C-alpha positions in Angstrom: -16.3 12.8 -12.3 -18.2 14.4 -9.5 -19.5 17.0 -11.9 -20.7 14.2 -14.1 -22.7 12.6 -11.4 -20.3 10.3 -9.5 -21.1 10.0 -5.8 -17.5 9.6 -4.8 -14.0 9.4 -6.3 -11.4 7.2 -4.8 -7.8 6.3 -5.7 -5.6 3.5 -4.6 -1.8 3.4 -4.8 0.8 1.0 -3.3 3.2 3.6 -1.8 2.5 7.1 -0.4 5.5 8.8 -2.0 4.1 12.3 -1.4 6.3 15.4 -1.7 5.1 18.9 -0.8 2.5 20.1 -1.5 0.9 16.8 -2.4 -1.1 16.5 0.8 -2.6 20.0 0.4 -3.5 19.2 -3.3 -5.2 16.0 -2.2 -7.2 17.9 0.5 -8.3 20.4 -2.1 -9.1 17.8 -4.8 -12.4 16.2 -5.6 -11.2 12.9 -4.3 -13.3 11.4 -1.5 -10.3 9.4 -0.3 -7.0 8.0 -1.4 -5.8 4.7 0.0 -2.1 3.7 0.4 -0.3 0.9 2.1 1.8 1.7 5.1 5.0 0.7 3.4 6.1 4.3 3.6 5.2 6.4 6.6 3.1 9.5 6.0 4.9 12.8 6.7 1.6 14.8 6.8 -1.9 13.7 7.9 -4.9 14.3 5.8 -8.6 13.4 6.4 -8.7 12.0 2.8 -5.7 9.7 3.1 -6.2 6.2 4.5 -3.4 3.7 5.0 -3.9 0.0 5.1 -1.3 -2.3 6.9 1.0 -4.5 4.9 2.0 -6.8 7.9 -0.6 -9.4 7.2 0.2 -9.5 3.5 3.9 -10.0 4.1 3.2 -12.6 6.9 0.9 -14.6 4.6 3.5 -14.5 1.8 6.2 -15.7 4.1 4.1 -18.5 5.4 3.1 -19.5 1.8 6.8 -19.6 0.8 7.8 -21.5 3.9 5.2 -24.2 3.3 5.7 -24.5 -0.5 7.7 -27.5 -1.7 9.3 -25.4 -4.4 10.9 -23.0 -1.9 12.0 -25.9 0.3 14.6 -26.9 -2.4 18.1 -26.1 -1.1 18.7 -23.3 -3.7 15.5 -21.4 -2.9 15.7 -22.0 0.9 19.2 -20.6 1.1 18.3 -17.4 -0.8 14.9 -16.8 0.8 15.4 -17.8 4.4 19.1 -17.3 5.0 19.9 -14.0 3.3 
């Protein structure tokens, strides 16, 4: 893509499941950066790898479920909030 005129190449994935030598391959690649959530801790650092936090996403989801009438029904409430 860079060879064809792209100014940058970025990738996004939900989980950083990186086995060796993935980090070295990312560092040597044409990628400008790759973005993962912090759902899995990184074992090796890379200047091209960026992690974004999931805490706010989960907190918002929990709050939404907690406020939803559907999830206040006894069946859902038991499964979601007491498991």
